[in-house]
PyMOL Python script that loads the backbone (N, CA, C, O; Angstrom):
from pymol import cmd

cmd.read_pdbstr("""\
ATOM      1  N   MET A   1     143.726  67.400  44.783  1.00  0.00           N
ATOM      2  CA  MET A   1     143.243  67.989  46.004  1.00  0.00           C
ATOM      3  C   MET A   1     141.753  68.328  45.866  1.00  0.00           C
ATOM      4  O   MET A   1     141.323  68.869  44.847  1.00  0.00           O
ATOM      5  N   LEU A   2     140.981  68.006  46.892  1.00  0.00           N
ATOM      6  CA  LEU A   2     139.551  68.290  46.879  1.00  0.00           C
ATOM      7  C   LEU A   2     139.275  69.708  47.339  1.00  0.00           C
ATOM      8  O   LEU A   2     139.947  70.237  48.225  1.00  0.00           O
ATOM      9  N   ARG A   3     138.268  70.314  46.716  1.00  0.00           N
ATOM     10  CA  ARG A   3     137.846  71.654  47.120  1.00  0.00           C
ATOM     11  C   ARG A   3     136.429  71.586  47.660  1.00  0.00           C
ATOM     12  O   ARG A   3     135.612  70.774  47.226  1.00  0.00           O
ATOM     13  N   ALA A   4     136.165  72.444  48.600  1.00  0.00           N
ATOM     14  CA  ALA A   4     134.804  72.532  49.147  1.00  0.00           C
ATOM     15  C   ALA A   4     133.920  73.261  48.146  1.00  0.00           C
ATOM     16  O   ALA A   4     134.343  74.220  47.501  1.00  0.00           O
ATOM     17  N   ILE A   5     132.714  72.798  48.031  1.00  0.00           N
ATOM     18  CA  ILE A   5     131.743  73.459  47.167  1.00  0.00           C
ATOM     19  C   ILE A   5     130.850  74.307  48.055  1.00  0.00           C
ATOM     20  O   ILE A   5     130.239  73.803  48.997  1.00  0.00           O
ATOM     21  N   HIS A   6     130.778  75.566  47.758  1.00  0.00           N
ATOM     22  CA  HIS A   6     129.961  76.481  48.547  1.00  0.00           C
ATOM     23  C   HIS A   6     128.636  76.705  47.838  1.00  0.00           C
ATOM     24  O   HIS A   6     128.586  77.288  46.755  1.00  0.00           O
ATOM     25  N   LEU A   7     127.573  76.238  48.459  1.00  0.00           N
ATOM     26  CA  LEU A   7     126.233  76.420  47.921  1.00  0.00           C
ATOM     27  C   LEU A   7     125.431  77.317  48.859  1.00  0.00           C
ATOM     28  O   LEU A   7     125.589  77.246  50.078  1.00  0.00           O
ATOM     29  N   PRO A   8     124.581  78.149  48.299  1.00  0.00           N
ATOM     30  CA  PRO A   8     123.718  78.943  49.176  1.00  0.00           C
ATOM     31  C   PRO A   8     122.830  78.014  50.005  1.00  0.00           C
ATOM     32  O   PRO A   8     122.402  76.967  49.519  1.00  0.00           O
ATOM     33  N   MET A   9     122.555  78.389  51.238  1.00  0.00           N
ATOM     34  CA  MET A   9     121.720  77.559  52.119  1.00  0.00           C
ATOM     35  C   MET A   9     120.353  77.298  51.497  1.00  0.00           C
ATOM     36  O   MET A   9     119.799  76.212  51.663  1.00  0.00           O
ATOM     37  N   ARG A  10     119.804  78.277  50.785  1.00  0.00           N
ATOM     38  CA  ARG A  10     118.485  78.108  50.178  1.00  0.00           C
ATOM     39  C   ARG A  10     118.463  76.914  49.224  1.00  0.00           C
ATOM     40  O   ARG A  10     117.515  76.129  49.239  1.00  0.00           O
ATOM     41  N   SER A  11     119.490  76.769  48.402  1.00  0.00           N
ATOM     42  CA  SER A  11     119.483  75.672  47.440  1.00  0.00           C
ATOM     43  C   SER A  11     119.670  74.316  48.120  1.00  0.00           C
ATOM     44  O   SER A  11     119.130  73.309  47.663  1.00  0.00           O
ATOM     45  N   VAL A  12     120.432  74.293  49.205  1.00  0.00           N
ATOM     46  CA  VAL A  12     120.690  73.034  49.899  1.00  0.00           C
ATOM     47  C   VAL A  12     119.452  72.559  50.657  1.00  0.00           C
ATOM     48  O   VAL A  12     119.108  71.378  50.601  1.00  0.00           O
ATOM     49  N   PHE A  13     118.785  73.465  51.363  1.00  0.00           N
ATOM     50  CA  PHE A  13     117.691  73.083  52.240  1.00  0.00           C
ATOM     51  C   PHE A  13     116.309  73.419  51.699  1.00  0.00           C
ATOM     52  O   PHE A  13     115.319  73.243  52.409  1.00  0.00           O
ATOM     53  N   HIS A  14     116.216  73.888  50.486  1.00  0.00           N
ATOM     54  CA  HIS A  14     114.913  74.321  49.955  1.00  0.00           C
ATOM     55  C   HIS A  14     113.883  73.192  49.985  1.00  0.00           C
ATOM     56  O   HIS A  14     112.733  73.417  50.361  1.00  0.00           O
ATOM     57  N   GLY A  15     114.276  72.006  49.602  1.00  0.00           N
ATOM     58  CA  GLY A  15     113.339  70.887  49.602  1.00  0.00           C
ATOM     59  C   GLY A  15     112.841  70.532  50.993  1.00  0.00           C
ATOM     60  O   GLY A  15     111.671  70.189  51.162  1.00  0.00           O
ATOM     61  N   PHE A  16     113.710  70.608  51.986  1.00  0.00           N
ATOM     62  CA  PHE A  16     113.308  70.302  53.352  1.00  0.00           C
ATOM     63  C   PHE A  16     112.359  71.367  53.895  1.00  0.00           C
ATOM     64  O   PHE A  16     111.384  71.046  54.574  1.00  0.00           O
ATOM     65  N   ARG A  17     112.645  72.633  53.595  1.00  0.00           N
ATOM     66  CA  ARG A  17     111.809  73.714  54.089  1.00  0.00           C
ATOM     67  C   ARG A  17     110.408  73.612  53.510  1.00  0.00           C
ATOM     68  O   ARG A  17     109.429  73.952  54.176  1.00  0.00           O
ATOM     69  N   ARG A  18     110.313  73.155  52.298  1.00  0.00           N
ATOM     70  CA  ARG A  18     109.013  73.052  51.639  1.00  0.00           C
ATOM     71  C   ARG A  18     108.081  72.115  52.396  1.00  0.00           C
ATOM     72  O   ARG A  18     106.869  72.329  52.413  1.00  0.00           O
ATOM     73  N   PHE A  19     108.619  71.108  53.005  1.00  0.00           N
ATOM     74  CA  PHE A  19     107.800  70.124  53.708  1.00  0.00           C
ATOM     75  C   PHE A  19     107.904  70.276  55.232  1.00  0.00           C
ATOM     76  O   PHE A  19     107.765  69.298  55.967  1.00  0.00           O
ATOM     77  N   ALA A  20     108.143  71.480  55.690  1.00  0.00           N
ATOM     78  CA  ALA A  20     108.236  71.725  57.131  1.00  0.00           C
ATOM     79  C   ALA A  20     106.932  71.315  57.806  1.00  0.00           C
ATOM     80  O   ALA A  20     105.856  71.549  57.257  1.00  0.00           O
ATOM     81  N   PRO A  21     107.011  70.716  58.970  1.00  0.00           N
ATOM     82  CA  PRO A  21     105.802  70.233  59.658  1.00  0.00           C
ATOM     83  C   PRO A  21     104.750  71.307  59.890  1.00  0.00           C
ATOM     84  O   PRO A  21     103.557  71.026  59.780  1.00  0.00           O
ATOM     85  N   THR A  22     105.160  72.522  60.205  1.00  0.00           N
ATOM     86  CA  THR A  22     104.162  73.574  60.435  1.00  0.00           C
ATOM     87  C   THR A  22     103.410  73.922  59.159  1.00  0.00           C
ATOM     88  O   THR A  22     102.217  74.220  59.199  1.00  0.00           O
ATOM     89  N   ARG A  23     104.101  73.886  58.037  1.00  0.00           N
ATOM     90  CA  ARG A  23     103.436  74.166  56.758  1.00  0.00           C
ATOM     91  C   ARG A  23     102.464  73.040  56.396  1.00  0.00           C
ATOM     92  O   ARG A  23     101.380  73.291  55.870  1.00  0.00           O
ATOM     93  N   LEU A  24     102.856  71.822  56.676  1.00  0.00           N
ATOM     94  CA  LEU A  24     101.969  70.698  56.389  1.00  0.00           C
ATOM     95  C   LEU A  24     100.712  70.760  57.243  1.00  0.00           C
ATOM     96  O   LEU A  24      99.608  70.522  56.753  1.00  0.00           O
ATOM     97  N   LEU A  25     100.882  71.081  58.518  1.00  0.00           N
ATOM     98  CA  LEU A  25      99.718  71.189  59.403  1.00  0.00           C
ATOM     99  C   LEU A  25      98.806  72.329  58.982  1.00  0.00           C
ATOM    100  O   LEU A  25      97.583  72.193  59.009  1.00  0.00           O
ATOM    101  N   THR A  26      99.393  73.445  58.594  1.00  0.00           N
ATOM    102  CA  THR A  26      98.596  74.574  58.130  1.00  0.00           C
ATOM    103  C   THR A  26      97.811  74.203  56.879  1.00  0.00           C
ATOM    104  O   THR A  26      96.634  74.544  56.759  1.00  0.00           O
ATOM    105  N   MET A  27      98.448  73.515  55.957  1.00  0.00           N
ATOM    106  CA  MET A  27      97.775  73.097  54.727  1.00  0.00           C
ATOM    107  C   MET A  27      96.629  72.143  55.055  1.00  0.00           C
ATOM    108  O   MET A  27      95.542  72.257  54.489  1.00  0.00           O
ATOM    109  N   GLN A  28      96.869  71.213  55.960  1.00  0.00           N
ATOM    110  CA  GLN A  28      95.844  70.242  56.343  1.00  0.00           C
ATOM    111  C   GLN A  28      94.648  70.950  56.985  1.00  0.00           C
ATOM    112  O   GLN A  28      93.503  70.650  56.650  1.00  0.00           O
ATOM    113  N   ARG A  29      94.901  71.878  57.893  1.00  0.00           N
ATOM    114  CA  ARG A  29      93.817  72.606  58.558  1.00  0.00           C
ATOM    115  C   ARG A  29      93.035  73.478  57.577  1.00  0.00           C
ATOM    116  O   ARG A  29      91.807  73.543  57.635  1.00  0.00           O
ATOM    117  N   THR A  30      93.748  74.138  56.688  1.00  0.00           N
ATOM    118  CA  THR A  30      93.100  75.010  55.711  1.00  0.00           C
ATOM    119  C   THR A  30      92.169  74.212  54.809  1.00  0.00           C
ATOM    120  O   THR A  30      91.041  74.628  54.546  1.00  0.00           O
ATOM    121  N   ARG A  31      92.639  73.080  54.344  1.00  0.00           N
ATOM    122  CA  ARG A  31      91.800  72.256  53.476  1.00  0.00           C
ATOM    123  C   ARG A  31      90.602  71.680  54.228  1.00  0.00           C
ATOM    124  O   ARG A  31      89.512  71.576  53.665  1.00  0.00           O
ATOM    125  N   ALA A  32      90.791  71.310  55.479  1.00  0.00           N
ATOM    126  CA  ALA A  32      89.677  70.792  56.278  1.00  0.00           C
ATOM    127  C   ALA A  32      88.621  71.879  56.481  1.00  0.00           C
ATOM    128  O   ALA A  32      87.423  71.605  56.409  1.00  0.00           O
ATOM    129  N   ARG A  33      89.060  73.098  56.732  1.00  0.00           N
ATOM    130  CA  ARG A  33      88.113  74.202  56.921  1.00  0.00           C
ATOM    131  C   ARG A  33      87.404  74.559  55.626  1.00  0.00           C
ATOM    132  O   ARG A  33      86.238  74.952  55.644  1.00  0.00           O
ATOM    133  N   LEU A  34      88.089  74.428  54.520  1.00  0.00           N
ATOM    134  CA  LEU A  34      87.459  74.679  53.228  1.00  0.00           C
ATOM    135  C   LEU A  34      86.285  73.738  53.016  1.00  0.00           C
ATOM    136  O   LEU A  34      85.239  74.152  52.518  1.00  0.00           O
ATOM    137  N   ALA A  35      86.448  72.496  53.383  1.00  0.00           N
ATOM    138  CA  ALA A  35      85.377  71.507  53.210  1.00  0.00           C
ATOM    139  C   ALA A  35      84.185  71.804  54.116  1.00  0.00           C
ATOM    140  O   ALA A  35      83.077  71.345  53.841  1.00  0.00           O
ATOM    141  N   GLN A  36      84.394  72.561  55.191  1.00  0.00           N
ATOM    142  CA  GLN A  36      83.325  72.862  56.135  1.00  0.00           C
ATOM    143  C   GLN A  36      82.542  74.131  55.788  1.00  0.00           C
ATOM    144  O   GLN A  36      81.537  74.429  56.433  1.00  0.00           O
ATOM    145  N   LEU A  37      82.990  74.881  54.779  1.00  0.00           N
ATOM    146  CA  LEU A  37      82.296  76.120  54.419  1.00  0.00           C
ATOM    147  C   LEU A  37      80.913  75.837  53.847  1.00  0.00           C
ATOM    148  O   LEU A  37      80.692  74.824  53.183  1.00  0.00           O
ATOM    149  N   ASP A  38      79.994  76.750  54.116  1.00  0.00           N
ATOM    150  CA  ASP A  38      78.649  76.647  53.550  1.00  0.00           C
ATOM    151  C   ASP A  38      78.703  76.927  52.049  1.00  0.00           C
ATOM    152  O   ASP A  38      79.645  77.541  51.549  1.00  0.00           O
ATOM    153  N   ASP A  39      77.673  76.462  51.345  1.00  0.00           N
ATOM    154  CA  ASP A  39      77.639  76.648  49.891  1.00  0.00           C
ATOM    155  C   ASP A  39      77.670  78.118  49.484  1.00  0.00           C
ATOM    156  O   ASP A  39      78.298  78.465  48.483  1.00  0.00           O
ATOM    157  N   HIS A  40      77.005  78.984  50.241  1.00  0.00           N
ATOM    158  CA  HIS A  40      77.012  80.402  49.859  1.00  0.00           C
ATOM    159  C   HIS A  40      78.393  81.027  50.046  1.00  0.00           C
ATOM    160  O   HIS A  40      78.756  81.940  49.304  1.00  0.00           O
ATOM    161  N   LEU A  41      79.164  80.558  51.016  1.00  0.00           N
ATOM    162  CA  LEU A  41      80.528  81.055  51.186  1.00  0.00           C
ATOM    163  C   LEU A  41      81.446  80.530  50.085  1.00  0.00           C
ATOM    164  O   LEU A  41      82.316  81.252  49.598  1.00  0.00           O
ATOM    165  N   LEU A  42      81.250  79.284  49.700  1.00  0.00           N
ATOM    166  CA  LEU A  42      82.025  78.732  48.592  1.00  0.00           C
ATOM    167  C   LEU A  42      81.733  79.496  47.302  1.00  0.00           C
ATOM    168  O   LEU A  42      82.635  79.758  46.506  1.00  0.00           O
ATOM    169  N   LYS A  43      80.475  79.847  47.108  1.00  0.00           N
ATOM    170  CA  LYS A  43      80.096  80.606  45.917  1.00  0.00           C
ATOM    171  C   LYS A  43      80.791  81.970  45.917  1.00  0.00           C
ATOM    172  O   LYS A  43      81.205  82.457  44.865  1.00  0.00           O
ATOM    173  N   ASP A  44      80.919  82.584  47.096  1.00  0.00           N
ATOM    174  CA  ASP A  44      81.590  83.876  47.204  1.00  0.00           C
ATOM    175  C   ASP A  44      83.044  83.811  46.754  1.00  0.00           C
ATOM    176  O   ASP A  44      83.561  84.776  46.193  1.00  0.00           O
ATOM    177  N   ILE A  45      83.700  82.696  46.992  1.00  0.00           N
ATOM    178  CA  ILE A  45      85.103  82.571  46.580  1.00  0.00           C
ATOM    179  C   ILE A  45      85.251  81.839  45.246  1.00  0.00           C
ATOM    180  O   ILE A  45      86.367  81.559  44.807  1.00  0.00           O
ATOM    181  N   GLY A  46      84.125  81.532  44.607  1.00  0.00           N
ATOM    182  CA  GLY A  46      84.156  80.962  43.263  1.00  0.00           C
ATOM    183  C   GLY A  46      84.407  79.475  43.190  1.00  0.00           C
ATOM    184  O   GLY A  46      84.947  78.986  42.198  1.00  0.00           O
ATOM    185  N   LEU A  47      84.020  78.742  44.231  1.00  0.00           N
ATOM    186  CA  LEU A  47      84.202  77.293  44.229  1.00  0.00           C
ATOM    187  C   LEU A  47      82.866  76.578  44.353  1.00  0.00           C
ATOM    188  O   LEU A  47      81.924  77.089  44.958  1.00  0.00           O
ATOM    189  N   THR A  48      82.802  75.406  43.780  1.00  0.00           N
ATOM    190  CA  THR A  48      81.636  74.551  43.960  1.00  0.00           C
ATOM    191  C   THR A  48      81.899  73.617  45.135  1.00  0.00           C
ATOM    192  O   THR A  48      83.036  73.498  45.591  1.00  0.00           O
ATOM    193  N   ARG A  49      80.876  72.967  45.617  1.00  0.00           N
ATOM    194  CA  ARG A  49      81.023  72.000  46.705  1.00  0.00           C
ATOM    195  C   ARG A  49      81.970  70.876  46.276  1.00  0.00           C
ATOM    196  O   ARG A  49      82.827  70.450  47.049  1.00  0.00           O
ATOM    197  N   ASP A  50      81.808  70.398  45.034  1.00  0.00           N
ATOM    198  CA  ASP A  50      82.675  69.314  44.536  1.00  0.00           C
ATOM    199  C   ASP A  50      84.146  69.730  44.504  1.00  0.00           C
ATOM    200  O   ASP A  50      85.023  68.963  44.901  1.00  0.00           O
ATOM    201  N   ALA A  51      84.411  70.952  44.030  1.00  0.00           N
ATOM    202  CA  ALA A  51      85.792  71.430  43.964  1.00  0.00           C
ATOM    203  C   ALA A  51      86.388  71.560  45.370  1.00  0.00           C
ATOM    204  O   ALA A  51      87.553  71.226  45.582  1.00  0.00           O
ATOM    205  N   ALA A  52      85.603  72.038  46.315  1.00  0.00           N
ATOM    206  CA  ALA A  52      86.077  72.176  47.695  1.00  0.00           C
ATOM    207  C   ALA A  52      86.369  70.805  48.302  1.00  0.00           C
ATOM    208  O   ALA A  52      87.369  70.639  49.001  1.00  0.00           O
ATOM    209  N   GLU A  53      85.524  69.843  48.045  1.00  0.00           N
ATOM    210  CA  GLU A  53      85.745  68.493  48.584  1.00  0.00           C
ATOM    211  C   GLU A  53      86.953  67.823  47.940  1.00  0.00           C
ATOM    212  O   GLU A  53      87.697  67.109  48.612  1.00  0.00           O
ATOM    213  N   ARG A  54      87.154  68.050  46.642  1.00  0.00           N
ATOM    214  CA  ARG A  54      88.350  67.506  45.981  1.00  0.00           C
ATOM    215  C   ARG A  54      89.611  68.111  46.575  1.00  0.00           C
ATOM    216  O   ARG A  54      90.586  67.404  46.831  1.00  0.00           O
ATOM    217  N   GLU A  55      89.589  69.430  46.796  1.00  0.00           N
ATOM    218  CA  GLU A  55      90.754  70.094  47.394  1.00  0.00           C
ATOM    219  C   GLU A  55      90.999  69.583  48.810  1.00  0.00           C
ATOM    220  O   GLU A  55      92.147  69.352  49.190  1.00  0.00           O
ATOM    221  N   ALA A  56      89.952  69.408  49.584  1.00  0.00           N
ATOM    222  CA  ALA A  56      90.085  68.938  50.961  1.00  0.00           C
ATOM    223  C   ALA A  56      90.623  67.507  51.019  1.00  0.00           C
ATOM    224  O   ALA A  56      91.262  67.125  52.000  1.00  0.00           O
ATOM    225  N   ALA A  57      90.372  66.726  49.990  1.00  0.00           N
ATOM    226  CA  ALA A  57      90.814  65.331  49.972  1.00  0.00           C
ATOM    227  C   ALA A  57      92.286  65.175  49.570  1.00  0.00           C
ATOM    228  O   ALA A  57      92.863  64.099  49.727  1.00  0.00           O
ATOM    229  N   ARG A  58      92.878  66.235  49.059  1.00  0.00           N
ATOM    230  CA  ARG A  58      94.286  66.149  48.646  1.00  0.00           C
ATOM    231  C   ARG A  58      95.193  65.979  49.860  1.00  0.00           C
ATOM    232  O   ARG A  58      94.856  66.413  50.962  1.00  0.00           O
ATOM    233  N   CYS A  59      96.334  65.351  49.653  1.00  0.00           N
ATOM    234  CA  CYS A  59      97.327  65.185  50.716  1.00  0.00           C
ATOM    235  C   CYS A  59      97.886  66.543  51.103  1.00  0.00           C
ATOM    236  O   CYS A  59      97.953  67.447  50.270  1.00  0.00           O
ATOM    237  N   SER A  60      98.286  66.694  52.351  1.00  0.00           N
ATOM    238  CA  SER A  60      98.757  67.992  52.831  1.00  0.00           C
ATOM    239  C   SER A  60     100.031  68.450  52.117  1.00  0.00           C
ATOM    240  O   SER A  60     100.247  69.653  51.978  1.00  0.00           O
ATOM    241  N   TRP A  61     100.863  67.540  51.671  1.00  0.00           N
ATOM    242  CA  TRP A  61     102.099  67.936  50.989  1.00  0.00           C
ATOM    243  C   TRP A  61     101.883  68.205  49.499  1.00  0.00           C
ATOM    244  O   TRP A  61     102.802  68.661  48.818  1.00  0.00           O
ATOM    245  N   ASP A  62     100.690  67.931  48.987  1.00  0.00           N
ATOM    246  CA  ASP A  62     100.376  68.152  47.583  1.00  0.00           C
ATOM    247  C   ASP A  62      99.890  69.592  47.406  1.00  0.00           C
ATOM    248  O   ASP A  62      98.692  69.869  47.470  1.00  0.00           O
ATOM    249  N   ALA A  63     100.836  70.498  47.183  1.00  0.00           N
ATOM    250  CA  ALA A  63     100.499  71.917  47.065  1.00  0.00           C
ATOM    251  C   ALA A  63     101.367  72.559  45.983  1.00  0.00           C
ATOM    252  O   ALA A  63     102.484  72.110  45.724  1.00  0.00           O
ATOM    253  N   PRO A  64     100.850  73.600  45.360  1.00  0.00           N
ATOM    254  CA  PRO A  64     101.673  74.326  44.397  1.00  0.00           C
ATOM    255  C   PRO A  64     102.909  74.910  45.081  1.00  0.00           C
ATOM    256  O   PRO A  64     102.865  75.285  46.253  1.00  0.00           O
ATOM    257  N   ARG A  65     103.976  74.979  44.357  1.00  0.00           N
ATOM    258  CA  ARG A  65     105.241  75.440  44.933  1.00  0.00           C
ATOM    259  C   ARG A  65     105.122  76.848  45.522  1.00  0.00           C
ATOM    260  O   ARG A  65     105.722  77.127  46.560  1.00  0.00           O
ATOM    261  N   HIS A  66     104.362  77.738  44.882  1.00  0.00           N
ATOM    262  CA  HIS A  66     104.283  79.111  45.364  1.00  0.00           C
ATOM    263  C   HIS A  66     103.546  79.216  46.711  1.00  0.00           C
ATOM    264  O   HIS A  66     103.668  80.236  47.389  1.00  0.00           O
ATOM    265  N   TRP A  67     102.804  78.212  47.103  1.00  0.00           N
ATOM    266  CA  TRP A  67     102.152  78.221  48.419  1.00  0.00           C
ATOM    267  C   TRP A  67     103.169  77.977  49.513  1.00  0.00           C
ATOM    268  O   TRP A  67     102.964  78.391  50.654  1.00  0.00           O
ATOM    269  N   MET A  68     104.252  77.317  49.186  1.00  0.00           N
ATOM    270  CA  MET A  68     105.215  76.911  50.195  1.00  0.00           C
ATOM    271  C   MET A  68     106.378  77.883  50.338  1.00  0.00           C
ATOM    272  O   MET A  68     107.131  77.792  51.307  1.00  0.00           O
ATOM    273  N   ASP A  69     106.540  78.786  49.424  1.00  0.00           N
ATOM    274  CA  ASP A  69     107.662  79.746  49.512  1.00  0.00           C
ATOM    275  C   ASP A  69     107.352  80.887  50.428  1.00  0.00           C
ATOM    276  O   ASP A  69     108.184  81.776  50.611  1.00  0.00           O
TER     277      ASP A  69
END
""", "prot")
cmd.dss("prot")
cmd.show_as("cartoon", "prot")
cmd.util.cbc("prot")
cmd.orient("prot")
C-alpha cells in the first residue's frame, strides 16, 4: 500500500519562489541602477566603477541565496 509523503510547502516550492518574476525584475532594476551611479556614490558604498559594471552585467537570476529569501 502506498502512503502519502507530507512535505512542508517551503521545501516543495522553495526553488520556484527563489525565481519569482517580481524578484527577478527587482534584481534586474537594482543592478541597472547600480551601473548608473556616479563614481562618488559608488565610492561611498565601497565599489569601483568596474565592480559596479560587472555586477550590472550579471544575469538577474544570478544572486546569492540570502538575497532571495
